[in-house]
C-alpha positions, 0 to 999 in steps of 0.5 A: 425364023432368024431375022435379017437387017436389010441395006435400009439400015442407017447404022443408028446403033440402037439394035446391037445392045438390045439383042440378048443373044449377041447376034447383031454385029456391025457388017461391012456396010451396015449391021448384020444378024447372025442367023445361028444366034438369032432366036427372035428373042424367044426365051427372052421376050415376047417380041424381037427387041431389035424390030421394036426399037428399029427406027426405019423398020429394016429388020424382016424375017430372013427368007433362008431361015424359016424356023418354028418357035420350038426350034428357036427355043432349042437354039435359046437353050443351047446358047444359054448352055454355052454361056454356062447359064 
């Protein structure tokens, strides 16, 4: 499962630096999460850091990306390999 940021986002800028996969960036109107980079922090943390820090609770699971933990772990491994780690 990848996460998404809803239009309730207040652009407070706290989520972007917390993402270990650089999946969060400023969109046209509010922050967005790239579902191809989001692992819900699997491989990094026990809980998604953006969800933990969001003051308005606007980061639910993306309905179009229902993925299990092994799939998210595979993405984490691929992203780390792309970084050369």
